[in-house]
N, CA, C and O of each residue as an XYZ file, in Angstrom:
756
protein
N       0.849     -1.173      0.000
C       0.000      0.000      0.000
C       0.899      1.243      0.000
O       1.811      1.367      0.817
N       0.625      2.142     -0.919
C       1.488      3.306     -1.086
C       1.338      4.345      0.025
O       2.337      4.815      0.569
N       0.110      4.706      0.363
C      -0.121      5.731      1.382
C      -0.186      5.103      2.769
O      -1.127      4.378      3.090
N       0.796      5.380      3.562
C       0.856      4.917      4.944
C       0.768      6.146      5.838
O       1.408      7.166      5.577
N      -0.032      6.037      6.895
C      -0.160      7.146      7.840
C       1.197      7.422      8.473
O       1.897      6.505      8.903
N       1.555      8.698      8.523
C       2.836      9.122      9.087
C       2.568     10.091     10.231
O       2.623     11.308     10.055
N       2.278      9.537     11.406
C       1.927     10.371     12.551
C       3.094     11.223     13.040
O       2.879     12.230     13.714
N       4.325     10.836     12.713
C       5.463     11.662     13.102
C       5.477     13.002     12.354
O       6.229     13.904     12.724
N       4.663     13.138     11.319
C       4.552     14.390     10.566
C       3.310     15.197     10.965
O       3.028     16.241     10.377
N       2.565     14.702     11.976
C       1.368     15.406     12.430
C       1.745     16.808     12.889
O       2.736     17.000     13.593
N       0.934     17.790     12.478
C       1.233     19.185     12.814
C      -0.071     19.945     13.002
O      -0.920     19.974     12.111
N      -0.219     20.550     14.155
C      -1.389     21.380     14.394
C      -0.972     22.779     14.849
O      -1.649     23.404     15.665
N       0.138     23.256     14.316
C       0.620     24.592     14.671
C      -0.392     25.678     14.338
O      -0.398     26.732     14.975
N      -1.238     25.439     13.361
C      -2.250     26.409     12.961
C      -3.362     26.540     13.992
O      -4.058     27.555     14.024
N      -3.541     25.515     14.845
C      -4.679     25.462     15.761
C      -4.430     26.333     16.995
O      -3.337     26.340     17.562
N      -5.470     27.067     17.394
C      -5.390     27.890     18.606
C      -6.340     27.352     19.673
O      -7.536     27.189     19.427
N      -5.804     27.081     20.844
C      -6.625     26.673     21.981
C      -7.466     27.842     22.485
O      -8.463     27.640     23.177
N      -7.069     29.049     22.143
C      -7.815     30.229     22.565
C      -7.266     30.878     23.823
O      -7.607     32.024     24.117
N      -6.442     30.190     24.559
C      -5.805     30.701     25.776
C      -4.395     30.118     25.846
O      -4.048     29.192     25.113
N      -3.601     30.680     26.738
C      -2.224     30.205     26.907
C      -2.200     28.813     27.534
O      -3.181     28.371     28.132
N      -1.083     28.142     27.390
C      -0.917     26.817     28.008
C      -1.076     26.891     29.523
O      -1.587     25.957     30.141
N      -0.640     28.001     30.123
C      -0.796     28.175     31.564
C      -2.272     28.168     31.957
O      -2.652     27.502     32.920
N      -3.111     28.908     31.218
C      -4.548     28.959     31.514
C      -5.183     27.584     31.286
O      -6.037     27.162     32.066
N      -4.778     26.892     30.237
C      -5.291     25.542     29.981
C      -4.982     24.630     31.170
O      -5.865     23.924     31.656
N      -3.737     24.642     31.636
C      -3.355     23.804     32.772
C      -4.080     24.220     34.049
O      -4.496     23.367     34.833
N      -4.234     25.523     34.259
C      -4.964     26.011     35.423
C      -6.412     25.530     35.383
O      -6.953     25.103     36.402
N      -7.044     25.598     34.200
C      -8.410     25.096     34.077
C      -8.481     23.609     34.424
O      -9.362     23.189     35.174
N      -7.559     22.814     33.883
C      -7.583     21.382     34.158
C      -7.442     21.113     35.662
O      -8.072     20.198     36.192
N      -6.621     21.905     36.339
C      -6.459     21.762     37.792
C      -7.753     22.128     38.519
O      -8.201     21.390     39.396
N      -8.350     23.255     38.160
C      -9.598     23.702     38.789
C     -10.727     22.711     38.500
O     -11.486     22.349     39.399
N     -10.832     22.276     37.243
C     -11.884     21.336     36.872
C     -11.743     20.017     37.628
O     -12.741     19.421     38.034
N     -10.519     19.566     37.816
C     -10.273     18.291     38.487
C     -10.406     18.339     39.994
O     -10.377     17.295     40.645
N     -10.552     19.531     40.568
C     -10.638     19.654     42.024
C     -11.882     20.452     42.436
O     -12.896     19.865     42.814
N     -11.810     21.757     42.365
C     -12.882     22.632     42.849
C     -14.209     22.384     42.145
O     -15.266     22.427     42.774
N     -14.156     22.126     40.851
C     -15.362     21.868     40.066
C     -15.864     20.453     40.345
O     -17.024     20.262     40.710
N     -15.006     19.487     40.175
C     -15.371     18.068     40.245
C     -15.887     17.659     41.609
O     -16.833     16.877     41.701
N     -15.281     18.174     42.675
C     -15.647     17.737     44.016
C     -16.633     18.667     44.721
O     -16.799     18.590     45.939
N     -17.284     19.544     43.959
C     -18.324     20.387     44.546
C     -19.574     19.547     44.781
O     -19.812     18.552     44.096
N     -20.367     19.971     45.766
C     -21.569     19.218     46.116
C     -22.603     19.271     45.000
O     -22.591     20.175     44.164
N     -23.494     18.292     45.001
C     -24.506     18.124     43.955
C     -25.226     19.416     43.579
O     -25.316     19.744     42.396
N     -25.736     20.148     44.555
C     -26.564     21.323     44.261
C     -25.788     22.632     44.143
O     -26.397     23.701     44.190
N     -24.484     22.585     43.993
C     -23.663     23.812     43.898
C     -23.552     24.303     42.446
O     -22.457     24.536     41.933
N     -24.706     24.452     41.807
C     -24.734     24.869     40.405
C     -24.150     26.268     40.224
O     -23.396     26.514     39.282
N     -24.498     27.174     41.119
C     -23.971     28.543     41.006
C     -22.455     28.564     41.102
O     -21.804     29.322     40.384
N     -21.886     27.750     41.972
C     -20.433     27.671     42.120
C     -19.783     27.189     40.821
O     -18.812     27.780     40.349
N     -20.322     26.121     40.253
C     -19.744     25.599     39.009
C     -19.926     26.595     37.859
O     -19.032     26.754     37.029
N     -21.079     27.261     37.810
C     -21.287     28.296     36.790
C     -20.279     29.421     36.952
O     -19.755     29.939     35.966
N     -20.006     29.800     38.194
C     -19.012     30.831     38.495
C     -17.639     30.419     37.968
O     -16.959     31.204     37.307
N     -17.237     29.187     38.264
C     -15.931     28.709     37.792
C     -15.868     28.708     36.267
O     -14.867     29.127     35.687
N     -16.928     28.241     35.622
C     -16.948     28.246     34.156
C     -16.838     29.669     33.617
O     -16.103     29.915     32.661
N     -17.561     30.603     34.222
C     -17.509     32.009     33.770
C     -16.121     32.612     33.958
O     -15.649     33.356     33.099
N     -15.465     32.300     35.074
C     -14.102     32.807     35.308
C     -13.184     32.411     34.157
O     -12.298     33.169     33.762
N     -13.410     31.204     33.624
C     -12.577     30.706     32.535
C     -13.167     31.000     31.153
O     -12.765     30.393     30.160
N     -14.123     31.935     31.094
C     -14.564     32.458     29.808
C     -15.805     31.847     29.197
O     -16.221     32.270     28.118
N     -16.412     30.868     29.845
C     -17.654     30.308     29.312
C     -18.769     31.332     29.463
O     -18.798     32.094     30.430
N     -19.678     31.345     28.509
C     -20.873     32.180     28.608
C     -21.981     31.298     29.163
O     -22.450     30.377     28.495
N     -22.397     31.591     30.401
C     -23.372     30.768     31.103
C     -24.571     31.636     31.459
O     -24.421     32.669     32.112
N     -25.753     31.224     31.034
C     -26.979     31.979     31.273
C     -27.519     31.806     32.687
O     -26.881     31.192     33.543
N     -28.706     32.360     32.912
C     -29.384     32.269     34.206
C     -29.918     30.861     34.415
O     -30.366     30.202     33.476
N     -29.859     30.406     35.680
C     -30.498     29.157     36.054
C     -29.926     27.909     35.412
O     -30.595     26.876     35.379
N     -28.713     27.976     34.903
C     -28.086     26.809     34.268
C     -27.671     25.817     35.352
O     -27.161     26.206     36.402
N     -27.896     24.539     35.085
C     -27.509     23.488     36.018
C     -26.527     22.555     35.328
O     -26.889     21.802     34.424
N     -25.276     22.621     35.775
C     -24.217     21.767     35.247
C     -23.774     20.845     36.370
O     -23.401     21.312     37.447
N     -23.812     19.545     36.131
C     -23.397     18.581     37.146
C     -21.880     18.587     37.296
O     -21.154     18.938     36.365
N     -21.414     18.198     38.469
C     -19.987     18.292     38.800
C     -19.117     17.340     37.995
O     -17.912     17.567     37.882
N     -19.683     16.290     37.439
C     -18.884     15.337     36.661
C     -18.806     15.699     35.174
O     -18.133     15.007     34.409
N     -19.484     16.772     34.756
C     -19.371     17.230     33.367
C     -17.942     17.738     33.133
O     -17.299     18.256     34.045
N     -17.462     17.581     31.900
C     -16.090     18.007     31.579
C     -16.094     18.934     30.370
O     -16.865     18.760     29.427
N     -15.218     19.912     30.429
C     -15.087     20.922     29.385
C     -13.613     21.012     29.001
O     -12.775     21.329     29.845
N     -13.286     20.738     27.738
C     -11.892     20.843     27.313
C     -11.435     22.291     27.418
O     -10.460     22.585     28.110
N     -12.135     23.203     26.732
C     -11.820     24.635     26.771
C     -13.114     25.398     27.026
O     -13.848     25.679     26.079
N     -13.415     25.741     28.281
C     -14.699     26.380     28.590
C     -14.902     27.708     27.876
O     -16.043     28.106     27.641
N     -13.835     28.398     27.528
C     -13.944     29.678     26.822
C     -14.493     29.527     25.414
O     -14.755     30.525     24.744
N     -14.669     28.303     24.958
C     -15.279     28.060     23.642
C     -16.709     27.532     23.771
O     -17.273     27.012     22.809
N     -17.296     27.670     24.974
C     -18.627     27.128     25.256
C     -19.574     28.232     25.696
O     -19.201     29.112     26.471
N     -20.808     28.178     25.194
C     -21.874     29.032     25.725
C     -23.103     28.162     25.976
O     -23.444     27.287     25.180
N     -23.758     28.428     27.111
C     -24.948     27.683     27.511
C     -26.006     28.701     27.894
O     -25.777     29.543     28.762
N     -27.169     28.629     27.248
C     -28.243     29.585     27.464
C     -29.008     29.365     28.758
O     -28.758     28.408     29.492
N     -29.932     30.257     29.022
C     -30.729     30.270     30.250
C     -31.477     28.960     30.477
O     -32.031     28.367     29.551
N     -31.474     28.530     31.734
C     -32.265     27.400     32.223
C     -31.980     26.077     31.515
O     -32.854     25.214     31.430
N     -30.782     25.922     31.019
C     -30.396     24.650     30.399
C     -29.738     23.747     31.434
O     -29.182     24.214     32.428
N     -29.813     22.449     31.180
C     -29.260     21.446     32.091
C     -28.187     20.633     31.381
O     -28.321     20.277     30.210
N     -27.113     20.347     32.126
C     -26.028     19.493     31.636
C     -25.859     18.375     32.654
O     -25.545     18.630     33.817
N     -26.068     17.131     32.215
C     -26.088     15.982     33.114
C     -24.713     15.454     33.482
O     -23.682     15.979     33.063
N     -24.735     14.397     34.281
C     -23.510     13.743     34.736
C     -22.705     13.186     33.566
O     -23.256     12.629     32.617
N     -21.410     13.350     33.658
C     -20.448     12.778     32.708
C     -20.631     13.253     31.269
O     -20.193     12.580     30.336
N     -21.268     14.397     31.082
C     -21.331     14.993     29.736
C     -19.944     15.523     29.411
O     -19.273     16.084     30.278
N     -19.510     15.350     28.166
C     -18.192     15.819     27.752
C     -18.335     16.853     26.640
O     -18.865     16.567     25.566
N     -17.855     18.049     26.920
C     -17.782     19.114     25.925
C     -16.359     19.103     25.369
O     -15.473     19.757     25.918
N     -16.140     18.366     24.286
C     -14.823     18.342     23.642
C     -14.766     19.574     22.742
O     -14.977     19.501     21.532
N     -14.476     20.697     23.372
C     -14.650     22.014     22.757
C     -13.374     22.533     22.101
O     -12.858     23.587     22.475
N     -12.871     21.789     21.124
C     -11.766     22.317     20.321
C     -12.255     23.469     19.454
O     -11.469     24.331     19.060
N     -13.546     23.484     19.157
C     -14.226     24.553     18.432
C     -15.402     24.983     19.306
O     -15.581     24.452     20.402
N     -16.195     25.923     18.842
C     -17.315     26.446     19.621
C     -18.406     25.400     19.828
O     -18.724     24.626     18.925
N     -18.968     25.394     21.030
C     -20.172     24.625     21.322
C     -21.167     25.619     21.902
O     -20.911     26.260     22.921
N     -22.304     25.733     21.232
C     -23.340     26.661     21.684
C     -24.599     25.881     22.012
O     -25.185     25.225     21.150
N     -25.008     25.962     23.276
C     -26.235     25.333     23.753
C     -27.213     26.467     24.026
O     -26.871     27.425     24.719
N     -28.415     26.368     23.492
C     -29.405     27.422     23.629
C     -30.085     27.438     24.983
O     -29.595     26.848     25.947
N     -31.221     28.122     25.046
C     -32.035     28.221     26.252
C     -32.910     26.986     26.406
O     -33.357     26.396     25.423
N     -33.148     26.604     27.669
C     -34.074     25.511     27.989
C     -33.734     24.200     27.273
O     -34.624     23.479     26.822
N     -32.458     23.910     27.179
C     -31.986     22.665     26.562
C     -31.599     21.667     27.642
O     -31.288     22.039     28.773
N     -31.624     20.401     27.273
C     -31.131     19.344     28.153
C     -30.078     18.560     27.385
O     -30.319     18.084     26.276
N     -28.899     18.436     28.000
C     -27.853     17.556     27.487
C     -27.669     16.506     28.579
O     -27.064     16.769     29.618
N     -28.200     15.317     28.325
C     -28.285     14.278     29.355
C     -26.962     13.560     29.570
O     -26.008     13.714     28.807
N     -26.941     12.762     30.647
C     -25.737     12.099     31.115
C     -25.031     11.312     30.021
O     -25.642     10.645     29.186
N     -23.721     11.427     30.073
C     -22.787     10.715     29.190
C     -22.842     11.134     27.722
O     -22.243     10.475     26.873
N     -23.549     12.215     27.413
C     -23.508     12.730     26.036
C     -22.097     13.244     25.757
O     -21.413     13.738     26.654
N     -21.677     13.118     24.505
C     -20.333     13.545     24.096
C     -20.488     14.486     22.912
O     -20.887     14.068     21.825
N     -20.169     15.768     23.129
C     -20.245     16.777     22.075
C     -18.831     16.974     21.547
O     -17.989     17.564     22.224
N     -18.569     16.485     20.350
C     -17.214     16.385     19.809
C     -17.013     17.357     18.653
O     -17.589     17.171     17.581
N     -16.205     18.387     18.858
C     -15.969     19.372     17.804
C     -14.668     19.131     17.038
O     -14.313     19.925     16.167
N     -13.958     18.059     17.347
C     -12.693     17.810     16.666
C     -12.583     16.389     16.157
O     -13.097     15.449     16.762
N     -11.897     16.252     15.025
C     -11.630     14.937     14.452
C     -10.355     15.035     13.621
O      -9.561     15.960     13.793
N     -10.167     14.089     12.735
C      -8.975     14.074     11.883
C      -9.373     13.752     10.453
O     -10.352     13.046     10.214
N      -8.618     14.268      9.519
C      -8.835     14.033      8.097
C      -8.314     12.643      7.747
O      -7.104     12.420      7.722
N      -9.220     11.714      7.479
C      -8.798     10.327      7.238
C      -8.081     10.142      5.905
O      -7.450      9.108      5.686
N      -8.169     11.122      5.017
C      -7.473     11.025      3.724
C      -6.105     11.696      3.749
O      -5.367     11.643      2.765
N      -5.768     12.323      4.864
C      -4.483     12.998      5.029
C      -3.504     12.022      5.682
O      -3.757     11.548      6.789
N      -2.396     11.718      5.017
C      -1.446     10.762      5.593
C      -0.794     11.289      6.870
O      -0.166     10.531      7.609
N      -0.946     12.602      7.131
C      -0.431     13.182      8.377
C      -1.529     13.304      9.425
O      -1.289     13.825     10.514
N      -2.762     12.817      9.101
C      -3.880     12.737     10.047
C      -4.258     14.113     10.596
O      -4.494     14.270     11.794
N      -4.311     15.110      9.705
C      -4.550     16.498     10.103
C      -5.814     16.714     10.922
O      -6.856     16.113     10.659
N      -5.702     17.575     11.908
C      -6.821     17.942     12.771
C      -7.841     18.760     11.982
O      -7.478     19.640     11.202
N      -9.117     18.457     12.195
C     -10.193     19.280     11.659
C     -11.166     19.567     12.799
O     -11.439     18.703     13.633
N     -11.678     20.783     12.821
C     -12.646     21.157     13.852
C     -13.846     21.830     13.205
O     -13.746     22.414     12.126
N     -14.977     21.737     13.881
C     -16.196     22.379     13.414
C     -17.133     22.540     14.608
O     -17.216     21.643     15.447
N     -17.843     23.673     14.700
C     -18.682     23.924     15.871
C     -19.926     23.043     15.925
O     -20.362     22.482     14.920
N     -20.476     22.940     17.124
C     -21.745     22.254     17.368
C     -22.711     23.284     17.920
O     -22.346     24.108     18.759
N     -23.965     23.230     17.435
C     -25.007     24.138     17.926
C     -26.208     23.302     18.356
O     -26.690     22.447     17.612
N     -26.675     23.565     19.560
C     -27.894     22.942     20.078
C     -28.849     24.092     20.375
O     -28.624     24.875     21.298
N     -29.900     24.185     19.598
C     -30.790     25.349     19.669
C     -31.858     25.190     20.746
O     -32.037     24.108     21.305
N     -32.563     26.280     21.027
C     -33.514     26.380     22.132
C     -34.474     25.195     22.196
O     -35.049     24.779     21.191
N     -34.627     24.667     23.409
C     -35.599     23.615     23.666
C     -35.198     22.230     23.222
O     -35.988     21.296     23.358
N     -34.004     22.061     22.698
C     -33.572     20.745     22.213
C     -33.162     19.842     23.375
O     -32.788     20.307     24.452
N     -33.246     18.546     23.122
C     -32.845     17.552     24.118
C     -31.909     16.550     23.469
O     -32.273     15.868     22.511
N     -30.695     16.470     24.004
C     -29.717     15.456     23.624
C     -29.755     14.431     24.750
O     -29.274     14.708     25.849
N     -30.317     13.254     24.498
C     -30.553     12.262     25.542
C     -29.261     11.531     25.927
O     -28.184     11.840     25.416
N     -29.385     10.579     26.816
C     -28.245      9.875     27.407
C     -27.363      9.195     26.376
O     -27.845      8.546     25.447
N     -26.057      9.359     26.564
C     -25.035      8.620     25.815
C     -25.065      8.888     24.312
O     -24.694      8.023     23.519
N     -25.501     10.073     23.924
C     -25.524     10.469     22.506
C     -24.149     11.016     22.119
O     -23.527     11.744     22.893
N     -23.680     10.665     20.929
C     -22.454     11.233     20.373
C     -22.846     12.203     19.268
O     -23.551     11.832     18.330
N     -22.382     13.460     19.383
C     -22.670     14.477     18.370
C     -21.375     14.801     17.636
O     -20.389     15.224     18.240
N     -21.397     14.594     16.319
C     -20.238     14.830     15.462
C     -19.959     16.320     15.279
O     -20.858     17.145     15.444
N     -18.703     16.671     14.936
C     -18.367     18.058     14.628
C     -19.259     18.607     13.514
O     -19.533     17.924     12.528
N     -19.705     19.845     13.687
C     -20.470     20.535     12.658
C     -21.965     20.311     12.708
O     -22.698     20.923     11.931
N     -22.445     19.454     13.597
C     -23.882     19.159     13.660
C     -24.639     20.266     14.390
O     -24.124     20.888     15.319
N     -25.876     20.494     13.946
C     -26.799     21.409     14.624
C     -28.061     20.639     14.958
O     -28.632     19.952     14.111
N     -28.483     20.763     16.197
C     -29.766     20.207     16.619
C     -30.681     21.416     16.770
O     -30.507     22.235     17.673
N     -31.646     21.514     15.884
C     -32.482     22.712     15.794
C     -33.523     22.770     16.914
O     -33.656     21.836     17.705
N     -34.255     23.880     16.967
C     -35.215     24.158     18.022
C     -36.134     22.966     18.263
O     -36.702     22.397     17.331
N     -36.262     22.606     19.529
C     -37.152     21.535     19.988
C     -36.806     20.167     19.405
O     -37.606     19.237     19.508
N     -35.637     20.028     18.799
C     -35.194     18.729     18.305
C     -34.836     17.804     19.454
O     -34.440     18.256     20.529
N     -34.976     16.511     19.222
C     -34.642     15.499     20.225
C     -33.780     14.432     19.564
O     -34.068     13.976     18.457
N     -32.719     14.043     20.260
C     -31.911     12.906     19.832
C     -32.039     11.844     20.911
O     -31.674     12.074     22.064
N     -32.559     10.678     20.535
C     -32.833      9.602     21.489
C     -31.543      9.012     22.050
O     -30.477      9.125     21.444
N     -31.657      8.391     23.199
C     -30.522      7.795     23.905
C     -29.714      6.872     23.004
O     -30.257      6.144     22.173
N     -28.406      6.925     23.194
C     -27.434      6.073     22.511
C     -27.378      6.261     21.005
O     -26.968      5.359     20.274
N     -27.788      7.429     20.545
C     -27.755      7.725     19.112
C     -26.449      8.400     18.732
O     -25.712      8.884     19.591
N     -26.172      8.426     17.437
C     -24.998      9.099     16.888
C     -25.476     10.126     15.875
O     -26.084      9.776     14.863
N     -25.197     11.396     16.152
C     -25.650     12.487     15.284
C     -24.522     12.842     14.326
O     -23.491     13.374     14.739
N     -24.723     12.544     13.034
C     -23.708     12.869     12.036
C     -24.164     13.992     11.111
O     -23.373     14.519     10.330
N     -25.461     14.362     11.203
C     -25.975     15.475     10.396
C     -27.009     16.223     11.213
O     -27.413     15.756     12.278
N     -27.437     17.361     10.739
C     -28.363     18.210     11.474
C     -29.681     17.504     11.779
O     -30.168     16.684     11.001
N     -30.240     17.849     12.935
C     -31.571     17.395     13.330
C     -32.507     18.588     13.163
O     -32.333     19.597     13.848
N     -33.497     18.503     12.273
C     -34.397     19.633     12.021
C     -35.279     19.980     13.226
O     -35.423     19.197     14.165
N     -35.853     21.160     13.164
C     -36.755     21.662     14.200
C     -37.882     20.674     14.478
O     -38.511     20.146     13.561
N     -38.121     20.435     15.781
C     -39.273     19.671     16.238
C     -39.280     18.219     15.769
O     -40.343     17.605     15.676
N     -38.108     17.666     15.473
C     -38.043     16.266     15.056
C     -37.314     15.433     16.102
O     -36.404     15.911     16.779
N     -37.736     14.170     16.218
C     -37.066     13.192     17.062
C     -36.262     12.281     16.141
O     -36.797     11.717     15.186
N     -34.985     12.146     16.436
C     -34.103     11.270     15.666
C     -33.499     10.242     16.603
O     -33.241     10.524     17.773
N     -33.273      9.031     16.069
C     -32.706      7.957     16.879
C     -31.878      7.038     16.000
O     -32.087      6.952     14.790
N     -30.935      6.356     16.630
C     -30.139      5.348     15.940
C     -28.720      5.785     15.680
O     -28.287      6.863     16.086
N     -28.008      4.916     14.990
C     -26.614      5.181     14.677
C     -26.357      4.779     13.221
O     -26.144      3.601     12.933
N     -26.376      5.740     12.316
C     -26.553      7.176     12.527
C     -28.016      7.526     12.822
O     -28.933      6.815     12.411
N     -28.212      8.627     13.536
C     -29.559      9.054     13.921
C     -30.377      9.402     12.688
O     -29.918     10.098     11.782
N     -31.625      8.885     12.684
C     -32.552      9.127     11.573
C     -33.899      9.571     12.129
O     -34.216      9.330     13.294
N     -34.683     10.222     11.278
C     -36.003     10.717     11.667
C     -36.888      9.576     12.150
O     -36.977      8.524     11.516
N     -37.551      9.811     13.306
C     -38.502      8.851     13.866
C     -39.915      9.422     13.812
O     -40.844      8.767     13.338
N     -40.066     10.656     14.306
C     -41.386     11.290     14.344
C     -41.226     12.767     14.701
O     -40.132     13.219     15.040
N     -42.310     13.499     14.623
C     -42.347     14.874     15.105
C     -42.422     14.839     16.627
O     -43.047     13.948     17.201
N     -41.787     15.805     17.276
C     -41.866     15.870     18.732
C     -43.255     16.332     19.174
O     -43.877     15.712     20.036
N     -43.732     17.416     18.582
C     -45.052     17.951     18.867
C     -45.822     18.067     17.565
O     -45.241     18.357     16.519
N     -47.131     17.840     17.624
C     -47.987     18.092     16.470
C     -48.239     19.599     16.395
O     -48.100     20.303     17.395
N     -48.602     20.083     15.235
C     -48.809     21.528     15.030
C     -49.769     22.136     16.046
O     -49.523     23.230     16.553
N     -50.859     21.436     16.345
C     -51.841     21.969     17.295
C     -51.264     22.067     18.704
O     -51.679     22.932     19.475
N     -50.319     21.200     19.055
C     -49.680     21.256     20.383
C     -48.721     22.430     20.473
O     -48.576     23.031     21.538
N     -48.066     22.764     19.374
C     -47.114     23.880     19.347
C     -47.823     25.198     19.540
O     -47.292     26.096     20.193
N     -49.016     25.332     18.985
C     -49.737     26.608     19.007
C     -50.537     26.833     20.289
O     -51.182     27.873     20.429
N     -50.512     25.878     21.236
C     -51.278     26.047     22.468
C     -50.644     27.053     23.393
O     -51.168     27.311     24.477
């Protein structure tokens, strides 16, 4: 085979973490101690820590202590949204969660991958957007560049490789349309 992966040539000098290495290490220390070992109902404390490190956190946001953020300064979470246990924000690129959203336990929001056709395995990143009222259920994997539109739902253990339209429920791997979340008459009530 002519093309062999050459990881010794991997280069991501073009990529910016958005903060200095010192701030990255400080965040990892804070996340692994003050954030992680805070009591269950200390949502304001965890929101405070996220804000100190540049995350945009709305009113009434509830983030569980076991949630992880690679670079919180690349994350925004709207008002009254919930982030469950063991959710991972792999925020090499922007992750935007809207208002009144739920990201359930063990969901993985992945904004980074690699170019499989590049023999140097080049890094590629793309933002994730979860719009108002959407629900990402337990153990869902969301690929880089995906948008889950308003009131969209992704069922547990699904893999999102493309956008989920407004008011649709998607399930499976890859996630596919199952049904409408609300009927038109329910939306207008």
